[in-house]
C-alpha positions in Angstrom: 0.0 0.0 0.0 2.8 2.4 0.9 4.5 2.2 -2.5 1.1 2.6 -4.2 0.3 5.8 -2.2 3.8 7.2 -3.0 3.2 6.4 -6.7 -0.1 8.3 -6.9 1.3 11.3 -4.9 4.4 11.6 -7.1 2.3 11.1 -10.3 0.1 14.0 -9.1 3.1 16.3 -8.8 3.9 16.0 -5.0 7.4 15.7 -3.6 7.4 12.4 -1.7 9.7 11.1 1.0 9.2 7.3 1.1 10.2 5.9 4.5 10.6 2.3 5.5 12.4 0.4 8.2 15.0 -1.3 6.0 16.7 -0.6 2.7 15.5 -3.9 1.3 11.9 -2.9 1.9 12.5 0.4 0.1 14.2 -1.4 -2.8 11.2 -3.7 -3.3 8.8 -0.8 -3.0 10.7 1.3 -5.6 10.9 -1.6 -8.0 7.1 -2.0 -7.8 6.6 1.8 -8.4 9.0 1.6 -11.5 7.2 -1.5 -12.8 3.8 0.2 -12.4 4.9 3.4 -14.0 6.3 1.4 -17.0 2.9 -0.3 -17.3 1.2 3.1 -17.4 3.5 4.2 -20.1 2.8 1.0 -22.1 -0.9 1.7 -21.8 -0.4 5.4 -22.9 -1.7 6.7 -19.6 1.7 8.5 -19.1 4.5 9.6 -21.3 8.0 8.3 -20.5 8.9 11.8 -19.5 6.0 12.0 -17.0 6.9 8.6 -15.6 10.6 9.7 -15.2 9.5 12.9 -13.5 7.2 11.1 -11.1 10.0 8.7 -10.1 12.3 11.6 -9.7 10.0 13.2 -7.1 10.3 10.2 -4.7 13.1 10.3 -2.2 13.6 7.0 -0.3 15.0 6.9 3.2 15.4 4.7 6.2 15.9 7.8 8.4 12.7 8.8 10.1 14.1 12.3 10.8 14.1 13.0 7.1 10.3 13.3 7.4 10.8 16.6 9.2 10.2 18.6 6.0 6.8 17.0 5.2 3.5 18.8 5.4 1.4 15.6 5.3 2.3 12.2 6.5 0.3 9.1 5.3 1.1 6.1 7.5 0.6 2.6 5.9 2.0 0.2 8.5 0.6 -3.1 9.6 -3.0 -3.2 10.9 -2.1 -3.2 14.6 -2.8 -0.4 17.0 0.4 -0.7 19.0 2.5 -0.4 15.8 0.6 2.6 14.5 0.5 4.3 17.9 4.3 4.3 18.1 4.6 5.7 14.6 2.1 8.5 15.3 4.0 9.5 18.5 7.2 9.7 16.4 5.5 11.6 13.5 4.1 14.0 16.1 7.6 14.7 17.4 9.3 14.9 14.0 6.9 16.8 11.7 6.2 20.5 11.7 3.4 21.7 14.1 1.1 22.5 11.2 1.5 19.1 9.4 -1.4 16.7 9.0 -1.0 13.1 10.2 -3.1 10.7 8.1 -3.4 7.0 8.4 -4.3 4.4 5.8 -5.8 2.2 8.4 -8.7 0.0 7.2 -10.3 -0.5 10.6 -8.5 1.1 13.6 -10.1 4.1 15.4 -8.9 7.5 14.1 -10.0 9.0 17.4 -7.9 6.6 19.4 -4.8 7.2 17.2 -5.2 10.9 17.6 -4.8 10.7 21.3 -1.2 9.5 20.8 -0.4 13.0 19.5 -0.4 16.6 20.7 -2.3 17.6 17.5 -5.5 15.4 17.5 -7.4 18.0 15.4 -4.8 17.3 12.6 -5.2 13.5 12.6 -7.4 11.9 10.0 -8.1 8.7 8.1 -7.1 8.4 4.5 -8.0 4.9 3.5 -6.8 4.0 0.0 -7.7 0.7 -1.9 -5.4 -1.8 -3.5 -4.0 -1.4 -6.1 -3.7 2.2 -5.3 -2.8 3.5 -8.7 -5.9 2.0 -10.2 -8.7 2.1 -7.5 -10.6 5.4 -7.4 -12.0 5.4 -3.8 -10.5 7.1 -0.7 -12.4 6.8 2.5 -11.8 10.1 4.3 -12.5 9.4 8.0 -13.0 12.0 10.6 -11.9 11.3 14.1 -14.0 12.9 16.9 -11.3 15.6 17.2 -10.6 16.1 13.5 -10.9 19.8 12.5 -12.9 21.0 9.4 -9.7 22.5 8.1 -7.9 19.1 8.2 -10.8 17.4 6.6 -11.0 20.0 3.8 -7.3 19.8 3.1 -7.3 15.9 2.8 -10.5 16.0 0.8 -8.8 18.4 -1.7 -5.6 16.3 -1.7 -7.5 13.2 -2.5 -9.0 15.0 -5.6 -5.5 16.2 -6.5 -4.4 12.6 -6.6 -7.2 11.8 -9.0 -9.3 9.9 -6.4 -12.9 10.2 -5.3 -13.0 11.0 -1.6 -16.0 9.7 0.4 -16.6 11.1 3.8 -17.0 8.5 6.6 -17.3 8.9 10.4 -15.0 7.0 12.8 -16.3 3.5 13.6 -14.6 0.1 13.6 -14.0 -0.9 10.0 -15.6 2.3 8.7 -17.9 1.4 5.8 -15.7 -0.7 3.4 -14.3 -3.3 5.9 -17.4 -3.4 8.2 -19.3 -4.8 5.2 -16.5 -6.6 3.3 -14.7 -8.5 6.0 -17.8 -10.3 7.4 -18.5 -11.3 3.8 -15.0 -12.8 3.5 -15.3 -14.4 6.9 -18.6 -16.1 6.0 -17.0 -17.3 2.8 -14.3 -19.0 4.8 -17.0 -20.5 7.1 -18.6 -22.0 3.9 -15.3 -23.7 3.1 -14.7 -24.8 6.6 -18.2 -26.3 7.0 -18.0 -28.2 3.7 -20.7 -26.1 2.0 -18.5 -25.7 -1.1 -14.8 -25.5 -2.2 -13.0 -22.2 -2.3 -13.2 -22.3 -6.1 -17.0 -22.8 -6.0 -17.5 -20.1 -3.5 -15.6 -17.6 -5.7 -17.5 -18.7 -8.8 -20.8 -17.9 -7.2 -19.7 -14.3 -6.6 -18.0 -13.8 -9.9 -20.7 -15.4 -12.1 -23.7 -14.7 -10.0 -23.0 -11.3 -8.5 -20.6 -9.8 -11.0 -17.8 -9.3 -8.5 -14.4 -8.9 -10.3 -13.0 -11.6 -8.1 -14.4 -14.0 -5.5 -14.1 -13.2 -1.7 -11.5 -15.9 -1.1 -9.3 -14.7 -4.1 -9.7 -11.2 -2.6 -8.7 -12.4 0.9 -5.5 -14.0 -0.6 -4.8 -10.7 -2.3 -5.4 -8.6 0.9 -3.4 -11.1 3.1 -5.1 -13.5 5.4 -3.2 -12.2 8.4 -4.6 -8.7 7.6 -8.1 -10.1 7.4 -7.7 -11.7 10.8 -6.4 -8.5 12.3 -9.3 -6.5 10.9 -11.9 -9.0 12.1 -10.4 -8.7 15.6 -10.6 -4.9 15.5 -14.2 -5.2 14.4 -15.0 -7.7 17.2 -13.4 -5.5 19.8 -14.7 -2.2 18.5 -18.3 -3.3 17.9 -18.5 -5.7 20.8 -20.2 -8.6 19.0 -18.9 -12.2 18.6 -20.3 -12.3 15.0 -17.1 -10.5 14.0 -14.7 -13.1 15.4 -12.5 -14.5 12.7 -13.4 -17.9 11.4 -11.3 -20.7 13.1 -10.1 -21.9 9.6 -8.8 -18.4 8.8 -6.9 -18.2 12.1 -5.4 -21.7 11.5 -4.2 -20.8 8.0 -2.5 -17.7 9.4 -0.9 -19.7 12.1 0.4 -22.1 9.4 2.0 -19.2 7.5 -0.6 -19.5 4.7 -1.1 -15.7 4.2 -2.2 -15.6 0.6 -0.3 -14.2 -2.4 2.6 -12.8 -0.4 3.5 -16.2 1.1 2.7 -18.3 -1.9 -0.2 -20.1 -0.4 -3.6 -19.2 1.0 -6.9 -20.5 -0.4 -4.9 -20.9 -3.6 -1.2 -21.4 -4.5 0.9 -18.7 -6.1 4.4 -18.5 -7.5 6.7 -16.4 -5.2 8.4 -13.5 -6.9 
């Protein structure tokens, strides 16, 4: 997600500082950006000059202090509150006092993350969808403390990036994952209970409901570990056992079957 967000920001003319923990992570992210820019050139969506200029606007770094010159930070770390909270405390320390701190979280409370900073009115959710260069939606999520000025700035930035911002209030899972993740979870139950194979479940949704991919193919694409994390956030935030992750889904994650990124989930995939 991080490399996709960097891609669309650079493509829209923004100067981007792309931070990650290790150089290897950055190298893989940059390789993905370069491959996706080349694909856009091949499809005549960009000229080669525009692609080169976009890549030139991205400065990779493993030094968090390099973020000190940024006016907006968009965090895209793993879907766990403790990880994001530590990042937000650091961003609050490093970035200028007027900078906006946005999170690409797909389920965690914006209000709760904002309490980790001294600028809660400048904290907001900016939930992109994968693959970021292609998908049009950005859920713009107000925390309880988010100011109108912060919302307006992020709404405008989303449009600058060529996206369609949709305003959502702060609740576990927001709109997208509050509806999508229980669908995926029920699809896993259908497999676990022997109602149908993964292939059959996916065919029902592709052929019968015109979904571009079935829910289990989508789960593999998202990452089964991410699906489990989001379901647990929903269960905790909404206080209902109906959001508990399916036991089969948990067992697959425990086995290291995380989907595309591990080479195996509900389907098998060649590792890059």
